[in-house]
Each structure stands twice: as structure tokens, then as C-alpha cells.
C-alpha positions in Angstrom: 0.0 -0.1 -0.1 1.4 3.7 0.1 2.9 4.8 3.4 0.6 7.9 4.9 2.1 11.4 5.0 3.3 11.5 1.6 2.1 14.8 -1.0 0.1 12.2 -3.3 -2.9 13.6 -2.6 -4.2 13.7 -6.3 -4.5 9.7 -6.2 -8.1 8.7 -4.9 -9.5 11.9 -6.2 -10.1 10.4 -9.8 -11.4 7.3 -9.3 -13.4 8.5 -5.7 -14.4 12.5 -6.6 -17.0 13.7 -8.2 -16.0 13.5 -12.0 -16.0 17.6 -12.8 -14.4 17.9 -9.7 -12.0 15.6 -10.1 -11.4 16.9 -13.4 -11.0 20.4 -12.9 -8.6 20.6 -10.2 -6.3 17.9 -12.1 -6.3 20.1 -15.0 -6.3 23.3 -13.5 -2.4 22.6 -12.3 -1.5 21.3 -15.9 -3.2 24.6 -17.7 -1.3 26.4 -15.7 1.7 25.0 -16.2 1.4 24.5 -20.0 0.8 28.2 -19.9 3.8 29.0 -18.6 5.6 26.4 -20.8 4.1 28.6 -23.5 4.4 31.7 -22.0 8.1 31.9 -22.3 8.8 30.6 -25.7 6.2 33.6 -26.5 8.8 35.9 -24.2 11.4 34.6 -26.5 9.8 35.8 -29.8 8.9 39.5 -28.2 12.3 39.4 -26.9 13.8 38.8 -30.4 11.1 40.7 -32.1 11.7 43.4 -29.8 15.5 44.0 -29.5 16.9 41.9 -32.4 14.3 42.4 -35.2 12.3 41.4 -37.6 14.6 38.8 -39.5 15.3 37.5 -35.7 11.6 36.8 -34.7 11.1 35.0 -38.2 14.3 33.1 -38.2 13.4 31.7 -34.3 9.6 31.0 -36.2 10.8 28.6 -38.7 12.8 27.1 -36.6 9.6 26.6 -34.0 7.4 24.5 -36.3 10.3 21.6 -36.3 11.3 22.0 -32.6 7.4 21.9 -31.9 7.4 18.2 -33.8 10.0 16.9 -31.3 8.9 18.1 -28.4 5.5 16.9 -29.2 6.6 13.4 -30.0 8.1 13.6 -26.1 4.3 14.7 -25.0 2.9 12.3 -26.9 5.3 9.6 -25.7 4.7 10.3 -22.5 0.8 10.8 -22.5 1.0 7.9 -24.2 3.0 5.8 -22.0 1.3 6.6 -18.4 -1.4 5.4 -19.8 -0.6 2.0 -18.4 1.1 4.1 -15.7 -2.3 5.2 -15.0 -4.0 1.5 -14.8 -1.4 0.2 -12.8 -2.3 2.9 -10.1 -6.0 1.9 -10.3 -5.3 -1.5 -10.0 -3.4 -0.5 -6.9 -0.6 -2.9 -8.5 2.7 -0.8 -7.3 5.5 -3.1 -8.4 4.1 -3.1 -12.3 3.3 0.9 -12.1 7.2 1.3 -11.1 8.2 -0.5 -13.8 6.0 0.8 -16.6 7.7 4.3 -15.5 11.8 3.1 -15.3 11.0 1.7 -18.3 9.4 4.6 -20.1 12.3 7.1 -19.0 14.7 4.6 -20.3 13.2 4.5 -23.6 12.8 8.0 -24.5 16.3 8.5 -23.2 17.3 6.5 -26.3 15.1 7.9 -28.4 16.1 11.3 -27.4 19.7 11.0 -28.5 19.3 9.3 -31.8 16.4 12.1 -32.6 19.2 14.9 -31.6 21.5 13.4 -33.7 19.3 13.2 -36.5 18.2 17.0 -36.1 21.6 18.1 -35.4 22.7 16.6 -38.7 19.5 16.9 -41.0 18.5 20.7 -39.6 19.8 22.5 -43.0 18.8 19.9 -45.2 15.0 20.6 -43.7 15.0 24.5 -43.2 16.1 24.1 -46.9 13.3 21.7 -48.2 10.8 24.3 -46.0 11.9 26.8 -48.7 13.2 29.1 -45.4 13.7 32.5 -46.5 17.5 33.0 -47.1 18.0 36.2 -45.1 17.0 33.8 -42.3 18.4 30.4 -43.0 21.7 31.2 -40.7 20.2 32.3 -37.7 17.8 29.1 -38.3 20.1 26.6 -38.5 22.6 28.2 -35.1 19.2 28.2 -32.9 18.2 24.4 -34.1 22.1 23.7 -33.4 22.0 24.7 -30.3 18.6 23.3 -29.9 19.3 19.5 -30.6 22.4 19.4 -28.0 20.1 19.4 -25.8 17.3 17.8 -27.2 17.7 14.8 -24.6 17.0 17.1 -21.3 14.4 18.6 -22.8 13.0 15.4 -24.1 13.0 14.6 -20.7 11.7 17.3 -18.8 8.1 16.5 -21.1 8.9 12.8 -20.0 9.1 13.2 -16.6 6.3 15.8 -16.6 3.8 13.6 -18.2 4.5 10.9 -15.4 3.9 13.0 -12.8 0.8 13.4 -14.2 -0.1 9.9 -14.7 0.5 9.5 -11.5 -2.1 11.9 -10.3 0.3 14.9 -8.9 -0.1 17.4 -11.6 0.9 20.1 -9.1 4.9 19.0 -9.1 5.1 19.7 -13.1 3.5 23.1 -12.2 6.0 24.2 -9.5 9.0 23.3 -11.9 7.5 25.2 -15.4 7.4 27.7 -13.4 10.8 27.9 -12.4 12.3 27.2 -15.8 9.8 29.8 -17.4 11.2 32.2 -15.0 14.4 31.0 -15.1 14.8 31.1 -18.6 12.9 34.8 -19.0 15.8 36.3 -17.0 18.5 34.1 -19.3 16.6 35.5 -22.2 17.4 39.4 -21.2 20.4 38.8 -19.9 22.0 36.8 -23.2 19.9 38.9 -25.3 19.9 42.2 -24.2 22.6 42.7 -21.9 25.4 40.5 -23.7 23.4 40.9 -27.4 24.2 37.2 -28.4 20.8 37.3 -30.2 19.2 33.9 -31.8 21.6 32.1 -30.0 20.8 33.3 -26.7 17.1 32.6 -26.9 18.1 28.8 -28.0 20.9 29.2 -24.9 18.3 30.1 -22.6 15.7 27.4 -23.4 18.4 25.1 -22.9 19.4 25.7 -20.2 16.6 26.2 -17.8 14.3 22.8 -19.6 17.5 21.1 -18.8 17.7 22.3 -14.9 14.5 21.4 -14.7 14.8 18.0 -16.1 17.1 17.1 -13.4 15.4 18.4 -10.5 11.6 16.4 -11.6 13.9 13.3 -11.8 15.3 13.9 -8.4 11.5 14.1 -7.1 10.4 11.6 -9.3 12.7 8.6 -7.7 11.2 10.3 -4.3 7.8 9.8 -5.0 8.2 6.4 -6.1 9.6 5.5 -3.3 5.9 6.5 -1.2 4.9 3.3 -3.0 4.7 0.2 -1.7 4.3 -2.7 -3.1 3.8 -6.9 -1.8 4.2 -7.4 -5.4 7.6 -7.6 -5.7 8.5 -9.4 -8.1 6.3 -7.3 -10.3 9.3 -4.6 -9.9 12.1 -4.3 -12.9 14.1 -1.7 -14.3 13.4 -2.8 -17.5 10.4 -5.2 -19.1 10.6 -5.8 -23.1 6.9 -7.0 -22.9 5.4 -4.3 -21.0 7.4 -1.6 -23.8 5.4 -3.1 -26.5 2.3 -3.1 -24.5 2.9 0.6 -23.5 4.3 1.1 -27.5 0.5 0.2 -28.9 -0.6 3.7 -27.2 2.7 5.4 -27.0 3.3 5.8 -31.0 0.0 6.5 -31.7 -0.5 9.3 -28.8 3.3 10.6 -30.1 1.3 10.9 -33.5 -1.8 12.5 -32.3 0.2 15.1 -30.3 2.5 15.8 -32.9 -0.1 16.1 -35.6 -0.8 19.8 -35.3 3.0 20.7 -35.2 3.6 18.4 -37.9 0.9 20.2 -39.8 2.6 23.4 -39.1 6.1 22.4 -40.6 4.4 21.3 -43.6 3.1 24.1 -44.4 5.8 26.3 -43.3 6.7 26.0 -46.7 3.3 27.9 -47.5 4.0 30.4 -45.2 8.0 30.8 -45.8 7.1 31.4 -49.5 5.6 35.1 -48.7 7.8 36.3 -47.0 9.9 37.0 -43.8 7.5 40.3 -43.3 4.4 37.2 -43.4 6.5 34.6 -41.7 7.1 36.7 -38.3 3.0 37.8 -38.4 2.4 34.4 -38.7 5.0 33.6 -36.2 3.5 36.5 -33.9 0.0 34.6 -34.3 0.7 30.9 -33.8 2.1 32.0 -30.3 -1.0 32.9 -29.2 -2.7 30.3 -30.7 -0.2 28.2 -28.9 -1.2 29.9 -25.9 -5.3 29.7 -26.7 -5.5 25.5 -26.9 -3.4 24.8 -23.5 -6.6 24.8 -22.2 -7.7 22.5 -24.4 -5.0 20.3 -24.8 -4.5 20.1 -20.8 -8.4 18.6 -20.5 -7.7 15.9 -23.4 -4.8 15.1 -20.8 -6.9 14.8 -18.0 -9.4 12.8 -19.3 -7.0 10.5 -20.6 -5.6 10.1 -17.2 -8.8 9.9 -15.8 -10.0 7.4 -18.4 -6.9 5.4 -17.5 -7.5 5.0 -13.6 -11.5 4.5 -13.7 -10.9 1.6 -16.7 -8.1 0.0 -14.2 -10.2 0.6 -11.3 -13.2 -0.7 -13.2 -15.1 2.2 -13.6 -16.7 2.6 -16.9 -19.6 4.3 -15.5 -17.0 7.6 -14.3 -15.7 8.2 -17.1 -19.3 8.7 -19.5 -19.4 11.4 -16.5 -16.1 12.9 -16.8 -16.8 12.8 -20.5 -19.7 15.0 -20.3 -17.9 17.2 -17.7 -15.0 17.6 -19.7 -17.1 18.9 -22.8 -18.3 21.6 -20.4 -14.8 22.6 -19.4 -13.8 22.9 -22.2 -16.7 25.6 -24.0 -16.6 27.3 -21.0 -12.5 27.9 -22.4 -13.7 28.4 -25.6 -16.0 31.0 -24.8 -13.8 33.4 -22.9 -11.4 33.0 -25.6 -13.4 33.8 -28.0 -14.3 36.7 -26.9 -10.7 38.0 -25.5 -9.0 37.2 -28.8 -12.5 39.3 -30.9 -12.1 42.2 -28.6 -7.9 42.3 -28.2 -6.0 40.9 -31.3 -4.6 44.4 -32.4 -3.1 45.3 -28.6 -2.2 41.8 -28.7 -0.2 41.6 -31.9 0.6 45.0 -31.2 2.9 43.3 -28.0 5.5 41.3 -31.2 6.3 44.6 -33.1 5.2 48.1 -33.9 2.7 48.6 -36.0 4.0 51.1 -37.9 7.6 49.4 -38.7 6.1 46.4 -39.7 3.1 47.1 -41.8 2.7 43.9 -43.3 4.0 41.7 -40.2 1.0 43.1 -38.5 -1.5 42.9 -40.4 -0.6 39.1 -41.2 -0.9 38.2 -37.7 -4.0 39.9 -36.7 -6.0 38.8 -39.4 -4.8 35.1 -38.3 -6.1 35.4 -34.7 -9.3 37.7 -35.8 -10.2 33.9 -37.8 -9.1 31.5 -35.5 -11.0 33.2 -32.3 -14.0 31.6 -33.3 -13.0 28.2 -33.8 -11.3 26.5 -30.4 -14.4 24.9 -28.9 -13.2 22.4 -32.1 -9.6 21.0 -30.7 -12.0 21.6 -26.9 -14.0 19.2 -28.2 -11.3 16.9 -30.2 -9.4 16.9 -27.5 -11.4 15.4 -25.0 -13.0 12.8 -27.0 -9.9 11.0 -28.1 -8.4 12.0 -24.2 -11.4 9.5 -23.5 -10.2 6.8 -26.7 -6.4 7.1 -25.6 -6.9 7.0 -21.8 -8.5 3.5 -23.0 -5.8 2.2 -25.2 -8.3 2.3 -28.1 -5.6 4.0 -30.6 -6.5 2.4 -34.0 -9.9 5.3 -34.8 -8.4 8.3 -33.6 -5.0 8.0 -35.0 -6.8 7.7 -38.5 -8.7 11.1 -37.4 -5.8 12.8 -36.6 -4.0 12.0 -40.0 -7.0 13.2 -41.5 -6.9 16.3 -39.8 -3.7 16.7 -40.8 -4.1 15.6 -44.5 -6.7 18.7 -45.1 -4.8 21.0 -43.1 -1.7 20.5 -45.3 -4.1 19.6 -48.5 -5.8 22.9 -48.3 -3.1 25.2 -47.7 -1.1 24.1 -50.5 -4.3 23.7 -53.0 -5.9 27.3 -52.1 -2.9 29.5 -51.0 -2.1 30.7 -54.6 -5.6 31.2 -55.1 -6.4 33.4 -52.0 -3.2 33.9 -50.3 -1.6 33.1 -47.2 -5.0 32.9 -45.5 -5.5 29.9 -46.6 -3.2 28.0 -44.0 -5.3 29.6 -41.1 -8.8 28.6 -42.9 -7.6 25.1 -43.4 -7.1 24.6 -39.4 -11.2 24.5 -38.4 -11.9 21.8 -40.5 -9.5 19.8 -39.4 -10.5 20.1 -36.1 -14.1 19.7 -36.8 -13.3 16.3 -39.2 -11.2 14.8 -36.3 -13.6 15.7 -33.8 -16.5 14.5 -35.4 -14.6 11.1 -36.2 -13.5 10.6 -32.7 -16.8 11.3 -31.4 -18.5 8.1 -33.6 -16.3 5.8 -31.6 -16.7 7.4 -28.8 -20.7 6.8 -29.3 -19.8 3.0 -30.1 -18.8 2.2 -26.4 -16.1 -0.1 -27.7 -13.4 1.8 -25.6 -15.5 0.8 -22.4 -14.1 -2.9 -23.2 -10.2 -2.1 -23.5 -7.9 -3.2 -20.5 -4.7 -2.9 -21.8 -2.8 -3.8 -18.0 -4.9 -7.3 -18.9 -1.6 -8.5 -20.8 0.4 -8.0 -18.3 -1.1 -8.8 -15.6 -1.6 -12.6 -16.2 
């Protein structure tokens, strides 16, 4: 059993508390933490745009689409593997729960080293293939070189955060994100404004801040795992290949699902790049704000995933349905608030990134992006919680296909219509993809087949 007096207070909430209350209070720290993470990436752009220039902002924007793909692979992998961790936690099989944590950490550390090496070697070829403007190529390459050197730390930081959430502890990642965010901002100001390091300073600040947070996260996790006692000592191992195989069944589709937006951004980046660095700078500002706006949607979806996994592990599928309804209400409320906020304040928000008179094309691009996308965040919210149920149950095939269709729509529409209606084709495709994704996943949810899947049965026979 678990020792009394420890700090793990969320464990029973997901299984016993009112579903709406459990989801909300579990999701809030995740939302706040992710907002801090998005906040300091946004501050990166503001500092670069204000103190270095439009081309530097465009260079960071060109790099961001690629780096986000790698981080979303980490986030998706962490969420996917944590499904099994959450199901073991719900079933109170703490020995196998620890094994799932150790197996995930070791596997993704190896993967991060491989991906970092690939990115470091191939960054120029990728940027060239994406039609990156020549005037920002060197800065974009420099940013990516520093970023990929530190990728293992950035990767593990996100895997560790997902592991804490799987254990029902969403507060620790929040505290660590606040710490790393504030450290990143301070280092940005010092390296960019004082030492005039430009794009390199932003990259170094990000790697150092998240790298330090990753080390601290790991030490805290080891301490938390020791608070769980298990009568099944034979089930606890440092690594289990059979368990890894079961984890990958959920992790691989989850990596695809979490990275799908980023992959879409990367593929349509070449469309935006073709309109020049000024349009790219405005698009970068707009997507930074979009990234902040989707945080509560994605975080609520991830909370629903953990909620689903723990309750199915405990044999309570009816609570999952109640949690799904509660999740719908939460994302709908967020969508209404975001729509009102962006509709009223989209121009002042874009003003933060650049001076309207000096960067007229960039300002207009960012302004048009935000004023359009403001009305459609409800679709990604509904998509996120529906995918969360399917992912938490381990029912991954349909939502994987739904996300692939989402990507296909976005890329096809952007490439096919950009020459007809201009760069706005890129953002018109976004809500079409979100809505289609949601409808496909929702049909699968209504079938109820997800309720009959329990991945941990395969590992406890």
C-alpha cells in the first residue's frame, strides 16, 4: 500500500471524487503549467522581435515549427506510456506501475539521443526543404544546432512531467514549469539584451532552463516513487521489454496524435515561407498566441486521458462517461472566453510582438490570423477530450486515423488554396481539420467499444 503522510493527494480523487471536480482540479495545474511553458516561448519571440528585429523573429518562427514536432513526440510518448502507468495505479499494482515508469524513462532517453543526432545533422536540409528565406537561414540553423544539442534534456523534461500527471500529481510539474519559465525569461533578457547574443541567446536560455528542470524533476520523481509500497516485489523491474511493447501500442499513436498539429505546422511552413519573412514574422506572432489559447483544451484532454485510464483500471467505465460530459463543459467555457478575448483585443495582442508602423505587413498578417481563429477553438477542445477518452482506454486506431485525416486536410487545403486566396488558406484549413477530427473520434466514442479495453490485463496474466 502507499505510505500515509506523503504529498500524493490526487491518487483517490480521480476514482472517488465527483468527475467534474476531479477533472477540473487535476487539469488546472496542468493548464497553468502549460501556460507558463507557452508564456516563455512567447516571451522569447517578444524579446527577439523587439530587441533583435523582424528577421530574428522570423528565424525563431521558422525553427519553432520543427522543434515543436520533436517536443510533441516527447509529450505524446509520455502521455501514451503513462496510460499504462495510470491503469496500474488505479488497479493498485504498484510494482508494475514502477516498472512502467522506469521502462518509459529509459526508452525515451535513448530515443531523444537518436532524434537529437538526426536533427543536428539534418537541420539545414530540412530548413532548405521548407523553403526558408535565405536572409534568415543562418540564424535559424544556429538556433536549431543549439536546440538539438540539448534535446535529451528537453525531451526528458516533458516525459517526466507526463509521468507525474499519470501518478495523479499535477502540481509538481506546475511548480517546475514556473521555475523554468522564470529562469528562461531572466536568461533571455541577460543573453539577448545585455550580451547581445541574439537568436543564440534565446536557444541557450531555453536549453539551460529546461535542462535544469529535467534534473530536478528526475530527483523528485525518484523520491515520489519510494512512497509507494508494493506487496508484489516480483512485478517490479528496471526494464521490461514485454511491457514496453504494450506501452508502444498506445505511445506511438499518442506521439502521432500529439505531434499532428506540429507536423501540420511544419508542412505548411513552406507555404508561409513563400510569402516572405515579413508575413512569416506575423504568422509566428499569431501562432504563438494560438499555442497559448489551445493550452486549456489540450490540458483538459490530457486530464480526461488520465481520468479514463485510472477509472478503467479500477473497473469504473460509467465514471468515464460522466467525466467526458464534464470535460465538454470545461472546454466549451474556455472556448467562449477565448473567443471574446481575441475578438476584442487581437490588435493590442499583436502590438506586443512588433511596432505596427514599422512592420505593417507582419502586423496585418498576425491580426488577420487571430481575428479569424478566435471563433473555432471549441473544435480543438471537443477533439482533445474525445481523443483523451479513446487514448486513456487504449483504443487508439480510430483517433489515430482521425488525426491523420486532420493533417491531410490542413496540408492539402493550405497547398491547394494558397495560390488562390493567399496565405489565409493556412489558417482557414485549421478549424476544418479540427472539426473533422472531432466528428470521427466522437462516432467511435458513441460506439462504446473503448470501454472494453484494458491494456494491463496483458501484463498481469
